[in-house]
PAFIDREN-549527 format. One record per residue (C-alpha): x negated, y negated, z; residue number from 1; residue in one letter. Coordinates in nm, 4 decimals. Example, Ala and Ser with C-alpha at 12.3 -4.5 7.8 and 13.67 -1.06 7.14 Angstrom:
2
@xx -1.2300; yy 0.4500; zz 0.7800; seq 1; type A
@xx -1.3670; yy 0.1060; zz 0.7140; seq 2; type S
REM end
This chain:
399
@xx -1.4567; yy 6.1403; zz 5.4547; seq 1; type M
@xx -1.7242; yy 5.8644; zz 5.4104; seq 2; type R
@xx -1.7829; yy 5.9697; zz 5.0398; seq 3; type S
@xx -1.3955; yy 5.9396; zz 4.9451; seq 4; type K
@xx -1.3827; yy 5.5818; zz 5.0968; seq 5; type L
@xx -1.6804; yy 5.4722; zz 4.8879; seq 6; type T
@xx -1.5322; yy 5.6090; zz 4.5775; seq 7; type W
@xx -1.2015; yy 5.4557; zz 4.6460; seq 8; type I
@xx -1.3522; yy 5.0994; zz 4.7338; seq 9; type L
@xx -1.6057; yy 5.1008; zz 4.4408; seq 10; type T
@xx -1.3256; yy 5.0428; zz 4.1505; seq 11; type P
@xx -1.1605; yy 4.7966; zz 4.3682; seq 12; type L
@xx -1.4875; yy 4.5871; zz 4.3958; seq 13; type L
@xx -1.5322; yy 4.6219; zz 4.0311; seq 14; type V
@xx -1.2016; yy 4.4876; zz 3.9407; seq 15; type L
@xx -1.2396; yy 4.1928; zz 4.1929; seq 16; type L
@xx -1.5745; yy 4.1069; zz 4.0240; seq 17; type S
@xx -1.4155; yy 4.1180; zz 3.6533; seq 18; type L
@xx -1.1274; yy 3.8887; zz 3.7683; seq 19; type S
@xx -1.3742; yy 3.6484; zz 3.9214; seq 20; type F
@xx -1.5843; yy 3.6291; zz 3.6022; seq 21; type S
@xx -1.2895; yy 3.5619; zz 3.3815; seq 22; type F
@xx -1.1632; yy 3.2699; zz 3.6100; seq 23; type A
@xx -1.5263; yy 3.1063; zz 3.6300; seq 24; type Q
@xx -1.5715; yy 2.7859; zz 3.4385; seq 25; type E
@xx -1.8319; yy 2.7583; zz 3.1786; seq 26; type R
@xx -1.9764; yy 2.4898; zz 2.9451; seq 27; type A
@xx -1.7786; yy 2.4700; zz 2.6235; seq 28; type V
@xx -1.9249; yy 2.2478; zz 2.3506; seq 29; type S
@xx -1.8553; yy 2.1629; zz 2.0091; seq 30; type G
@xx -1.8284; yy 1.9093; zz 1.7351; seq 31; type N
@xx -1.5328; yy 1.7030; zz 1.6119; seq 32; type V
@xx -1.5000; yy 1.5540; zz 1.2663; seq 33; type V
@xx -1.2232; yy 1.3898; zz 1.0495; seq 34; type D
@xx -1.0375; yy 1.5079; zz 0.7405; seq 35; type Q
@xx -1.3511; yy 1.3950; zz 0.5294; seq 36; type D
@xx -1.5923; yy 1.5912; zz 0.7724; seq 37; type N
@xx -1.7419; yy 1.2670; zz 0.9141; seq 38; type V
@xx -1.8199; yy 1.2956; zz 1.2762; seq 39; type P
@xx -1.5727; yy 1.1056; zz 1.5177; seq 40; type L
@xx -1.7241; yy 0.9295; zz 1.8092; seq 41; type P
@xx -1.4951; yy 0.8411; zz 2.1093; seq 42; type G
@xx -1.2569; yy 1.1490; zz 2.0689; seq 43; type V
@xx -1.0832; yy 1.2151; zz 2.4155; seq 44; type S
@xx -1.1242; yy 1.5872; zz 2.5016; seq 45; type V
@xx -0.9170; yy 1.6774; zz 2.8245; seq 46; type V
@xx -0.8399; yy 2.0065; zz 2.9702; seq 47; type V
@xx -0.4518; yy 2.0341; zz 2.9787; seq 48; type V
@xx -0.3150; yy 2.0358; zz 3.3178; seq 49; type G
@xx -0.6342; yy 1.9013; zz 3.4990; seq 50; type T
@xx -0.8179; yy 1.5801; zz 3.5364; seq 51; type T
@xx -1.1390; yy 1.7071; zz 3.3744; seq 52; type R
@xx -1.2244; yy 1.5201; zz 3.0398; seq 53; type G
@xx -1.4846; yy 1.3772; zz 2.8327; seq 54; type T
@xx -1.5578; yy 1.2044; zz 2.4984; seq 55; type Q
@xx -1.7531; yy 1.2745; zz 2.1970; seq 56; type T
@xx -2.0831; yy 1.1073; zz 2.1455; seq 57; type D
@xx -2.1879; yy 0.9100; zz 1.8321; seq 58; type F
@xx -2.2580; yy 1.2260; zz 1.6350; seq 59; type D
@xx -1.9002; yy 1.3825; zz 1.7241; seq 60; type G
@xx -2.0490; yy 1.6291; zz 1.9932; seq 61; type N
@xx -1.9006; yy 1.7111; zz 2.3140; seq 62; type Y
@xx -1.9470; yy 1.9373; zz 2.6354; seq 63; type T
@xx -1.6892; yy 2.0160; zz 2.9112; seq 64; type I
@xx -1.6465; yy 2.2720; zz 3.1646; seq 65; type M
@xx -1.3481; yy 2.5018; zz 3.1027; seq 66; type A
@xx -1.2180; yy 2.8489; zz 3.1748; seq 67; type S
@xx -1.0901; yy 3.1107; zz 2.9418; seq 68; type S
@xx -0.7009; yy 3.0794; zz 2.9119; seq 69; type G
@xx -0.6979; yy 2.6973; zz 2.9468; seq 70; type E
@xx -0.6333; yy 2.4482; zz 2.6552; seq 71; type T
@xx -0.8535; yy 2.1680; zz 2.5375; seq 72; type L
@xx -0.6604; yy 1.8632; zz 2.4004; seq 73; type R
@xx -0.8347; yy 1.6353; zz 2.1402; seq 74; type F
@xx -0.6855; yy 1.2880; zz 2.0818; seq 75; type T
@xx -0.8044; yy 0.9913; zz 1.8812; seq 76; type Y
@xx -0.6219; yy 0.6901; zz 1.7557; seq 77; type I
@xx -0.5206; yy 0.7297; zz 1.3927; seq 78; type G
@xx -0.5523; yy 1.1074; zz 1.4111; seq 79; type Q
@xx -0.3091; yy 1.3870; zz 1.4819; seq 80; type T
@xx -0.3376; yy 1.5331; zz 1.8287; seq 81; type T
@xx -0.5181; yy 1.8772; zz 1.8359; seq 82; type V
@xx -0.4889; yy 2.1581; zz 2.0886; seq 83; type D
@xx -0.7445; yy 2.4549; zz 2.1083; seq 84; type R
@xx -0.7272; yy 2.7460; zz 2.3496; seq 85; type P
@xx -1.0491; yy 2.8392; zz 2.5325; seq 86; type V
@xx -1.1453; yy 3.1992; zz 2.4690; seq 87; type G
@xx -1.4521; yy 3.3980; zz 2.5062; seq 88; type T
@xx -1.6448; yy 3.1463; zz 2.2613; seq 89; type S
@xx -1.8477; yy 2.8716; zz 2.4086; seq 90; type A
@xx -1.8247; yy 2.6681; zz 2.0954; seq 91; type V
@xx -1.5036; yy 2.5093; zz 1.9607; seq 92; type I
@xx -1.5342; yy 2.2845; zz 1.6539; seq 93; type N
@xx -1.2304; yy 2.0759; zz 1.5532; seq 94; type V
@xx -1.1412; yy 1.8932; zz 1.2228; seq 95; type Q
@xx -0.8754; yy 1.6302; zz 1.2866; seq 96; type M
@xx -0.6239; yy 1.5031; zz 1.0371; seq 97; type Q
@xx -0.5266; yy 1.1360; zz 0.9670; seq 98; type E
@xx -0.1977; yy 1.0459; zz 1.1131; seq 99; type D
@xx -0.0095; yy 0.7594; zz 0.9117; seq 100; type A
@xx 0.2178; yy 0.6858; zz 1.2106; seq 101; type E
@xx -0.0596; yy 0.6436; zz 1.4740; seq 102; type T
@xx -0.2664; yy 0.4311; zz 1.2282; seq 103; type L
@xx -0.0083; yy 0.1587; zz 1.2949; seq 104; type E
@xx -0.1340; yy 0.1477; zz 1.6488; seq 105; type E
@xx -0.4487; yy -0.0326; zz 1.5181; seq 106; type V
@xx -0.4028; yy -0.4016; zz 1.4363; seq 107; type V
@xx -0.6439; yy -0.6187; zz 1.2488; seq 108; type V
@xx -0.6028; yy -0.9671; zz 1.4215; seq 109; type T
@xx -0.8937; yy -1.1607; zz 1.2696; seq 110; type G
@xx -1.2562; yy -1.1068; zz 1.3537; seq 111; type Y
@xx -1.1973; yy -0.7986; zz 1.5385; seq 112; type R
@xx -0.9509; yy -0.5010; zz 1.5734; seq 113; type T
@xx -0.7372; yy -0.4062; zz 1.8641; seq 114; type T
@xx -0.4573; yy -0.1850; zz 1.9656; seq 115; type T
@xx -0.0784; yy -0.2838; zz 1.9904; seq 116; type K
@xx -0.0952; yy -0.2238; zz 2.3549; seq 117; type E
@xx -0.3780; yy -0.4852; zz 2.4053; seq 118; type K
@xx -0.2594; yy -0.7210; zz 2.1382; seq 119; type S
@xx -0.0444; yy -1.0282; zz 2.2215; seq 120; type S
@xx 0.0401; yy -1.1067; zz 1.8809; seq 121; type I
@xx 0.3757; yy -0.9871; zz 1.7156; seq 122; type A
@xx 0.2559; yy -0.7950; zz 1.4274; seq 123; type S
@xx 0.3134; yy -0.5217; zz 1.1926; seq 124; type Q
@xx 0.0701; yy -0.2791; zz 0.9868; seq 125; type T
@xx 0.1611; yy -0.1395; zz 0.6423; seq 126; type I
@xx -0.0681; yy 0.1397; zz 0.5321; seq 127; type T
@xx -0.1856; yy 0.2393; zz 0.1827; seq 128; type S
@xx 0.0686; yy 0.5219; zz 0.1781; seq 129; type K
@xx 0.3492; yy 0.2879; zz 0.1289; seq 130; type T
@xx 0.1600; yy 0.0420; zz -0.1034; seq 131; type I
@xx -0.0059; yy 0.2431; zz -0.3804; seq 132; type E
@xx 0.1572; yy 0.4182; zz -0.6668; seq 133; type N
@xx 0.4260; yy 0.1458; zz -0.6996; seq 134; type R
@xx 0.4841; yy -0.0132; zz -1.0294; seq 135; type P
@xx 0.4616; yy -0.3689; zz -0.8913; seq 136; type N
@xx 0.2319; yy -0.6088; zz -1.0741; seq 137; type A
@xx 0.2131; yy -0.8184; zz -0.7652; seq 138; type N
@xx 0.0764; yy -0.6553; zz -0.4426; seq 139; type V
@xx 0.3092; yy -0.8753; zz -0.2293; seq 140; type I
@xx 0.6140; yy -0.7616; zz -0.3981; seq 141; type Q
@xx 0.5339; yy -0.4145; zz -0.2578; seq 142; type T
@xx 0.5964; yy -0.5509; zz 0.1025; seq 143; type L
@xx 0.9654; yy -0.6006; zz 0.0307; seq 144; type S
@xx 1.1821; yy -0.4327; zz 0.2682; seq 145; type G
@xx 0.8844; yy -0.3022; zz 0.4695; seq 146; type Q
@xx 0.8432; yy -0.5798; zz 0.7301; seq 147; type V
@xx 1.1031; yy -0.7198; zz 0.9524; seq 148; type A
@xx 1.1290; yy -1.0939; zz 0.9158; seq 149; type G
@xx 0.9275; yy -1.1227; zz 0.6007; seq 150; type L
@xx 1.1424; yy -1.2567; zz 0.3191; seq 151; type D
@xx 1.0182; yy -1.2035; zz -0.0297; seq 152; type I
@xx 1.2026; yy -1.3670; zz -0.3303; seq 153; type S
@xx 1.1132; yy -1.4128; zz -0.7120; seq 154; type T
@xx 1.3012; yy -1.6714; zz -0.9184; seq 155; type S
@xx 1.1646; yy -1.5446; zz -1.2387; seq 156; type S
@xx 1.1643; yy -1.1999; zz -1.3999; seq 157; type G
@xx 0.8321; yy -1.2607; zz -1.5668; seq 158; type Q
@xx 0.5788; yy -1.0017; zz -1.4974; seq 159; type P
@xx 0.3285; yy -1.0788; zz -1.2091; seq 160; type G
@xx 0.5358; yy -1.3980; zz -1.1189; seq 161; type A
@xx 0.4221; yy -1.5349; zz -0.7984; seq 162; type A
@xx 0.7009; yy -1.4663; zz -0.5190; seq 163; type P
@xx 0.8254; yy -1.7056; zz -0.2661; seq 164; type T
@xx 0.7188; yy -1.5757; zz 0.0835; seq 165; type V
@xx 0.8701; yy -1.6747; zz 0.4027; seq 166; type R
@xx 0.7986; yy -1.5171; zz 0.7361; seq 167; type L
@xx 1.0505; yy -1.5589; zz 1.0011; seq 168; type R
@xx 1.2331; yy -1.8480; zz 0.8199; seq 169; type G
@xx 1.1369; yy -2.1927; zz 0.6983; seq 170; type V
@xx 0.9605; yy -2.4083; zz 0.9704; seq 171; type N
@xx 0.8864; yy -2.7079; zz 0.7639; seq 172; type S
@xx 1.0779; yy -2.9675; zz 0.5646; seq 173; type I
@xx 0.8105; yy -3.1088; zz 0.3494; seq 174; type N
@xx 0.4968; yy -2.9009; zz 0.4384; seq 175; type G
@xx 0.3788; yy -2.5729; zz 0.3095; seq 176; type N
@xx 0.5866; yy -2.2838; zz 0.4563; seq 177; type T
@xx 0.3965; yy -1.9897; zz 0.2918; seq 178; type S
@xx 0.1846; yy -1.7795; zz 0.5299; seq 179; type P
@xx -0.1864; yy -1.7628; zz 0.5324; seq 180; type L
@xx -0.3342; yy -1.4758; zz 0.3131; seq 181; type F
@xx -0.6687; yy -1.3197; zz 0.4117; seq 182; type I
@xx -0.8364; yy -1.0583; zz 0.2041; seq 183; type I
@xx -1.1588; yy -0.8969; zz 0.3593; seq 184; type D
@xx -1.2103; yy -1.2040; zz 0.5626; seq 185; type G
@xx -1.1502; yy -1.4614; zz 0.2940; seq 186; type T
@xx -0.8447; yy -1.6917; zz 0.2542; seq 187; type P
@xx -0.6848; yy -1.6805; zz -0.0920; seq 188; type V
@xx -0.4012; yy -1.8328; zz -0.2681; seq 189; type D
@xx -0.0865; yy -1.6221; zz -0.3181; seq 190; type E
@xx -0.0786; yy -1.7206; zz -0.6829; seq 191; type D
@xx -0.4075; yy -1.5021; zz -0.7262; seq 192; type N
@xx -0.2274; yy -1.1675; zz -0.6126; seq 193; type F
@xx -0.0993; yy -1.0796; zz -0.9722; seq 194; type R
@xx -0.4722; yy -1.0362; zz -1.0639; seq 195; type S
@xx -0.5349; yy -0.8084; zz -0.7521; seq 196; type I
@xx -0.4975; yy -0.4263; zz -0.7847; seq 197; type N
@xx -0.2637; yy -0.3039; zz -0.5205; seq 198; type P
@xx -0.4368; yy 0.0603; zz -0.5483; seq 199; type Q
@xx -0.7367; yy -0.1148; zz -0.3867; seq 200; type D
@xx -0.5418; yy -0.1944; zz -0.0672; seq 201; type I
@xx -0.6114; yy 0.0117; zz 0.2403; seq 202; type A
@xx -0.3906; yy -0.1775; zz 0.4942; seq 203; type S
@xx -0.1983; yy -0.5033; zz 0.5330; seq 204; type I
@xx -0.1473; yy -0.6538; zz 0.8875; seq 205; type D
@xx 0.1353; yy -0.9189; zz 0.9212; seq 206; type I
@xx 0.0840; yy -1.1508; zz 1.2291; seq 207; type L
@xx 0.4123; yy -1.3243; zz 1.2850; seq 208; type K
@xx 0.4037; yy -1.5548; zz 1.5598; seq 209; type D
@xx 0.2331; yy -1.8548; zz 1.6955; seq 210; type A
@xx -0.0432; yy -1.6427; zz 1.8650; seq 211; type G
@xx -0.2079; yy -1.6306; zz 1.5155; seq 212; type A
@xx -0.2881; yy -1.9905; zz 1.5263; seq 213; type T
@xx -0.5457; yy -1.9051; zz 1.8192; seq 214; type A
@xx -0.7704; yy -1.7238; zz 1.5612; seq 215; type I
@xx -0.6821; yy -1.9215; zz 1.2453; seq 216; type Y
@xx -0.5875; yy -2.2533; zz 1.3612; seq 217; type G
@xx -0.2959; yy -2.4488; zz 1.2200; seq 218; type N
@xx -0.3436; yy -2.2603; zz 0.8859; seq 219; type R
@xx -0.1748; yy -1.9548; zz 1.0538; seq 220; type G
@xx 0.1216; yy -2.1601; zz 1.2001; seq 221; type A
@xx 0.3535; yy -1.9846; zz 0.9207; seq 222; type N
@xx 0.2183; yy -1.6447; zz 1.0080; seq 223; type G
@xx -0.0846; yy -1.4631; zz 0.8538; seq 224; type V
@xx -0.1173; yy -1.1842; zz 0.6093; seq 225; type V
@xx -0.4431; yy -0.9905; zz 0.6468; seq 226; type V
@xx -0.5412; yy -0.7707; zz 0.3760; seq 227; type I
@xx -0.8085; yy -0.5074; zz 0.4052; seq 228; type K
@xx -0.9308; yy -0.3193; zz 0.0943; seq 229; type T
@xx -1.0546; yy 0.0566; zz 0.0863; seq 230; type K
@xx -1.4101; yy 0.1584; zz 0.1422; seq 231; type G
@xx -1.6207; yy 0.4833; zz 0.1399; seq 232; type G
@xx -1.7025; yy 0.7200; zz 0.4386; seq 233; type N
@xx -2.0383; yy 0.8217; zz 0.5573; seq 234; type F
@xx -2.1634; yy 1.1669; zz 0.4854; seq 235; type N
@xx -1.8928; yy 1.1889; zz 0.2136; seq 236; type Q
@xx -1.9684; yy 1.3804; zz -0.1108; seq 237; type P
@xx -1.8730; yy 1.1880; zz -0.4376; seq 238; type L
@xx -1.4845; yy 1.1904; zz -0.4970; seq 239; type Q
@xx -1.3339; yy 1.0847; zz -0.8144; seq 240; type I
@xx -0.9742; yy 1.0078; zz -0.8141; seq 241; type N
@xx -0.7444; yy 0.9005; zz -1.1256; seq 242; type Y
@xx -0.3998; yy 0.7739; zz -1.0993; seq 243; type T
@xx -0.1730; yy 0.7058; zz -1.3862; seq 244; type G
@xx 0.1770; yy 0.5521; zz -1.3833; seq 245; type I
@xx 0.4098; yy 0.5198; zz -1.6721; seq 246; type L
@xx 0.7540; yy 0.3513; zz -1.6133; seq 247; type S
@xx 1.0322; yy 0.1890; zz -1.8094; seq 248; type F
@xx 1.2560; yy -0.1149; zz -1.7261; seq 249; type S
@xx 1.5670; yy -0.2338; zz -1.9040; seq 250; type S
@xx 1.8415; yy -0.5079; zz -1.8714; seq 251; type L
@xx 2.1128; yy -0.4185; zz -1.6379; seq 252; type Q
@xx 2.4358; yy -0.3016; zz -1.8185; seq 253; type D
@xx 2.7318; yy -0.5230; zz -1.8306; seq 254; type N
@xx 3.1003; yy -0.4797; zz -1.9056; seq 255; type D
@xx 3.1270; yy -0.7394; zz -2.1748; seq 256; type Y
@xx 3.3681; yy -0.6806; zz -2.4681; seq 257; type N
@xx 3.2186; yy -0.8998; zz -2.7209; seq 258; type L
@xx 3.3860; yy -0.9588; zz -3.0648; seq 259; type M
@xx 3.2183; yy -0.8405; zz -3.3987; seq 260; type D
@xx 3.1833; yy -1.0769; zz -3.6842; seq 261; type S
@xx 3.5209; yy -0.9951; zz -3.8295; seq 262; type Q
@xx 3.7053; yy -1.0532; zz -3.5004; seq 263; type Q
@xx 3.5120; yy -1.3919; zz -3.4652; seq 264; type Q
@xx 3.5594; yy -1.5121; zz -3.7968; seq 265; type L
@xx 3.9323; yy -1.4317; zz -3.8119; seq 266; type N
@xx 3.9749; yy -1.5979; zz -3.4835; seq 267; type L
@xx 3.8148; yy -1.9210; zz -3.6209; seq 268; type E
@xx 4.0417; yy -1.8803; zz -3.9419; seq 269; type N
@xx 4.3492; yy -1.8782; zz -3.7402; seq 270; type L
@xx 4.2282; yy -2.1770; zz -3.5273; seq 271; type R
@xx 4.1258; yy -2.3671; zz -3.8528; seq 272; type G
@xx 3.7699; yy -2.4390; zz -3.6971; seq 273; type A
@xx 3.4355; yy -2.3024; zz -3.7372; seq 274; type G
@xx 3.2884; yy -2.0980; zz -4.0348; seq 275; type R
@xx 3.5812; yy -1.8599; zz -4.0429; seq 276; type G
@xx 3.8127; yy -2.1488; zz -4.1550; seq 277; type A
@xx 3.6204; yy -2.1735; zz -4.4872; seq 278; type T
@xx 3.5826; yy -1.8179; zz -4.5802; seq 279; type L
@xx 3.8222; yy -1.5924; zz -4.7672; seq 280; type T
@xx 3.9292; yy -1.2506; zz -4.6278; seq 281; type P
@xx 3.6895; yy -1.0736; zz -4.8626; seq 282; type E
@xx 3.3897; yy -1.2847; zz -4.7370; seq 283; type E
@xx 3.5095; yy -1.2234; zz -4.3738; seq 284; type I
@xx 3.5141; yy -0.8717; zz -4.4385; seq 285; type A
@xx 3.1691; yy -0.8399; zz -4.5738; seq 286; type A
@xx 2.9928; yy -1.0692; zz -4.2962; seq 287; type A
@xx 2.7159; yy -0.8738; zz -4.1033; seq 288; type P
@xx 2.7301; yy -0.8279; zz -3.7262; seq 289; type T
@xx 2.4278; yy -0.9059; zz -3.5338; seq 290; type F
@xx 2.3402; yy -0.8038; zz -3.1749; seq 291; type D
@xx 2.1595; yy -1.0954; zz -3.0278; seq 292; type W
@xx 2.1141; yy -0.9055; zz -2.6796; seq 293; type A
@xx 1.8764; yy -0.6541; zz -2.8848; seq 294; type D
@xx 1.6968; yy -0.9644; zz -3.0292; seq 295; type F
@xx 1.6122; yy -1.1249; zz -2.6783; seq 296; type F
@xx 1.5694; yy -0.8066; zz -2.4807; seq 297; type F
@xx 1.4054; yy -0.4682; zz -2.5007; seq 298; type R
@xx 1.3127; yy -0.1679; zz -2.2832; seq 299; type T
@xx 0.9698; yy -0.2679; zz -2.1154; seq 300; type G
@xx 0.6957; yy -0.0179; zz -2.0833; seq 301; type L
@xx 0.4653; yy -0.0358; zz -1.7910; seq 302; type T
@xx 0.1263; yy 0.1447; zz -1.7820; seq 303; type Q
@xx -0.1022; yy 0.1525; zz -1.4731; seq 304; type N
@xx -0.4274; yy 0.3359; zz -1.5014; seq 305; type H
@xx -0.6851; yy 0.3610; zz -1.2058; seq 306; type N
@xx -0.9927; yy 0.5425; zz -1.1276; seq 307; type I
@xx -1.1984; yy 0.5428; zz -0.8121; seq 308; type T
@xx -1.5367; yy 0.6627; zz -0.7200; seq 309; type F
@xx -1.5888; yy 0.7139; zz -0.3317; seq 310; type Q
@xx -1.9007; yy 0.8547; zz -0.1619; seq 311; type S
@xx -2.1463; yy 0.8023; zz 0.1255; seq 312; type G
@xx -2.4741; yy 0.9118; zz 0.2593; seq 313; type S
@xx -2.5834; yy 0.9191; zz 0.6290; seq 314; type E
@xx -2.6320; yy 0.5360; zz 0.6290; seq 315; type N
@xx -2.4449; yy 0.4059; zz 0.3220; seq 316; type F
@xx -2.1153; yy 0.3990; zz 0.1699; seq 317; type T
@xx -1.9734; yy 0.2775; zz -0.1413; seq 318; type Q
@xx -1.6033; yy 0.2415; zz -0.3177; seq 319; type F
@xx -1.5737; yy 0.1514; zz -0.6749; seq 320; type T
@xx -1.2467; yy 0.1267; zz -0.8753; seq 321; type S
@xx -1.1684; yy 0.0408; zz -1.2278; seq 322; type L
@xx -0.8056; yy -0.0635; zz -1.3000; seq 323; type G
@xx -0.5887; yy -0.1426; zz -1.6008; seq 324; type Y
@xx -0.2325; yy -0.2556; zz -1.5823; seq 325; type F
@xx -0.0059; yy -0.3485; zz -1.8778; seq 326; type D
@xx 0.3482; yy -0.4408; zz -1.8163; seq 327; type Q
@xx 0.5965; yy -0.5411; zz -2.0877; seq 328; type E
@xx 0.8942; yy -0.7594; zz -1.9637; seq 329; type G
@xx 1.2477; yy -0.6895; zz -2.0741; seq 330; type I
@xx 1.2427; yy -1.0278; zz -2.2302; seq 331; type L
@xx 1.0725; yy -1.0155; zz -2.5841; seq 332; type Q
@xx 0.7146; yy -1.1513; zz -2.5803; seq 333; type D
@xx 0.6830; yy -1.1449; zz -2.2115; seq 334; type S
@xx 0.4126; yy -0.9344; zz -2.0675; seq 335; type D
@xx 0.1139; yy -0.9258; zz -1.8138; seq 336; type L
@xx -0.2242; yy -0.7433; zz -1.8788; seq 337; type K
@xx -0.4757; yy -0.6936; zz -1.5871; seq 338; type R
@xx -0.8201; yy -0.5726; zz -1.5782; seq 339; type F
@xx -0.9799; yy -0.5272; zz -1.2348; seq 340; type S
@xx -1.3069; yy -0.4085; zz -1.0925; seq 341; type I
@xx -1.3894; yy -0.3561; zz -0.7362; seq 342; type R
@xx -1.6950; yy -0.2428; zz -0.5317; seq 343; type N
@xx -1.7298; yy -0.2345; zz -0.1657; seq 344; type N
@xx -2.0428; yy -0.1228; zz 0.0119; seq 345; type T
@xx -2.1377; yy -0.0834; zz 0.3819; seq 346; type T
@xx -2.4672; yy 0.0324; zz 0.5317; seq 347; type G
@xx -2.6389; yy 0.0571; zz 0.8832; seq 348; type K
@xx -2.9803; yy 0.1198; zz 1.0120; seq 349; type S
@xx -3.0846; yy 0.4617; zz 1.1387; seq 350; type A
@xx -3.0378; yy 0.3381; zz 1.5044; seq 351; type N
@xx -2.7043; yy 0.1767; zz 1.4206; seq 352; type D
@xx -2.8071; yy -0.1681; zz 1.5476; seq 353; type R
@xx -2.8043; yy -0.3334; zz 1.2105; seq 354; type F
@xx -2.4853; yy -0.3185; zz 0.9765; seq 355; type N
@xx -2.3924; yy -0.5027; zz 0.6526; seq 356; type Y
@xx -2.1327; yy -0.4854; zz 0.3968; seq 357; type G
@xx -2.0624; yy -0.6294; zz 0.0509; seq 358; type T
@xx -1.7374; yy -0.6902; zz -0.1423; seq 359; type Q
@xx -1.7308; yy -0.7639; zz -0.5164; seq 360; type L
@xx -1.4151; yy -0.8185; zz -0.7003; seq 361; type S
@xx -1.3709; yy -0.9016; zz -1.0682; seq 362; type I
@xx -1.0150; yy -0.9495; zz -1.1882; seq 363; type N
@xx -0.8829; yy -1.0784; zz -1.5255; seq 364; type Y
@xx -0.5055; yy -1.1240; zz -1.6013; seq 365; type S
@xx -0.3376; yy -1.2581; zz -1.9342; seq 366; type E
@xx 0.0216; yy -1.3470; zz -1.9038; seq 367; type S
@xx 0.2480; yy -1.4214; zz -2.1892; seq 368; type N
@xx 0.5786; yy -1.6099; zz -2.1316; seq 369; type E
@xx 0.7975; yy -1.7340; zz -2.4095; seq 370; type P
@xx 0.8629; yy -2.0961; zz -2.3053; seq 371; type N
@xx 0.9045; yy -2.2771; zz -2.6470; seq 372; type N
@xx 1.2008; yy -2.1288; zz -2.7955; seq 373; type I
@xx 1.4025; yy -2.3885; zz -2.9843; seq 374; type G
@xx 1.2968; yy -2.7522; zz -3.0528; seq 375; type A
@xx 1.2433; yy -2.9484; zz -2.7274; seq 376; type G
@xx 1.2966; yy -2.6304; zz -2.5353; seq 377; type A
@xx 1.6624; yy -2.6284; zz -2.6119; seq 378; type I
@xx 1.8599; yy -2.2867; zz -2.5286; seq 379; type N
@xx 1.6160; yy -2.1411; zz -2.2969; seq 380; type R
@xx 1.8816; yy -1.9695; zz -2.0993; seq 381; type N
@xx 1.8164; yy -1.6282; zz -2.2848; seq 382; type Y
@xx 2.1221; yy -1.4548; zz -2.1196; seq 383; type I
@xx 2.3575; yy -1.7153; zz -2.2673; seq 384; type L
@xx 2.1688; yy -1.6893; zz -2.5875; seq 385; type G
@xx 2.2213; yy -1.3060; zz -2.5967; seq 386; type A
@xx 2.5848; yy -1.2997; zz -2.4947; seq 387; type Y
@xx 2.7365; yy -1.6272; zz -2.6292; seq 388; type Q
@xx 2.5712; yy -1.6570; zz -2.9803; seq 389; type S
@xx 2.8057; yy -1.5884; zz -3.2612; seq 390; type V
@xx 2.7405; yy -1.2455; zz -3.4178; seq 391; type P
@xx 2.7726; yy -1.3391; zz -3.7869; seq 392; type Y
@xx 2.4595; yy -1.5655; zz -3.7416; seq 393; type I
@xx 2.1242; yy -1.3880; zz -3.7697; seq 394; type T
@xx 1.7671; yy -1.4930; zz -3.7071; seq 395; type P
@xx 1.7027; yy -1.5179; zz -4.0709; seq 396; type D
@xx 1.9442; yy -1.8273; zz -4.0849; seq 397; type D
@xx 1.6863; yy -2.0134; zz -3.8781; seq 398; type Y
@xx 1.3687; yy -2.1367; zz -3.9838; seq 399; type T
REM end
């Protein structure tokens, strides 16, 4: 009887022992990197449903106590949240991906960055995803319709023309009402934006209210537009990217039913005024019809070519871009050509106590605008010239 009892209890003890071993906590470690395989320090690692948590160190490493069947949750500002179940392995490595929506939680306010929760300034962040690959010559024009309270208008169709920017209305009668523009910490004039390559922009932060004056003084009274350009990443192999954009623009169609030369000259003949009053029916029938709209306007071609070189070692990063932009306006002899070179470098010491960075930008633009048509700048309204000029007169009739 004693031997039978021992035989029955032994499997039960084995089952209890196995059950206890599966529920026992153990150390789980790993490494967390971003989409470019760069270690992410400060990533929050939490066991879902518990209060146990930790953060990754400077090299992206972590260690946490967890049991099989539990789930580890990895969260980081600007990255998509990742859940990983704990199995039999003691090592769980994670690669996180950039999240454009959560990137808007980070706000560049001036000499520092903060989160929207901690910031007391009304602001909005625009990332490169909604800026690049747009056929706009001026980077400010790419913000149209993307920022609440930001009014951008252009009174000229000239390619690269400087727009008028108003943030939350006009708050001065005689003074400057444009916001302050900052590029990588340097104030710039809005007229220079036609020479800046929009493909080099990483993010734009718009500081809207009077809180910006605490950082930039009275120059920020009309709001501040903080622009940050792109850079490289540490421990990143060389990446070469090319972007080419080809687009066309044309004058908007209209419903004008214009007369040809015969109709115009016959009308003048009936009225007894104008050239038609002096011509015979045969001369009227032989008169040519000229399309002045085709003389003034054309289908404009826009070319945008950009090539970037991005790389980084353990303690050094670099970003280099070369850009060529050529936009033909729909008005004859109006165009904009731009050549741009940018080089951004960052570096740090081995102990991360010394950091440095350089930004080099060389931009050249050439703009042609026809502004001397006619003696004394007469008849500069090209729309009227295109649709009110009589069709029997051709450009050959003028000197």
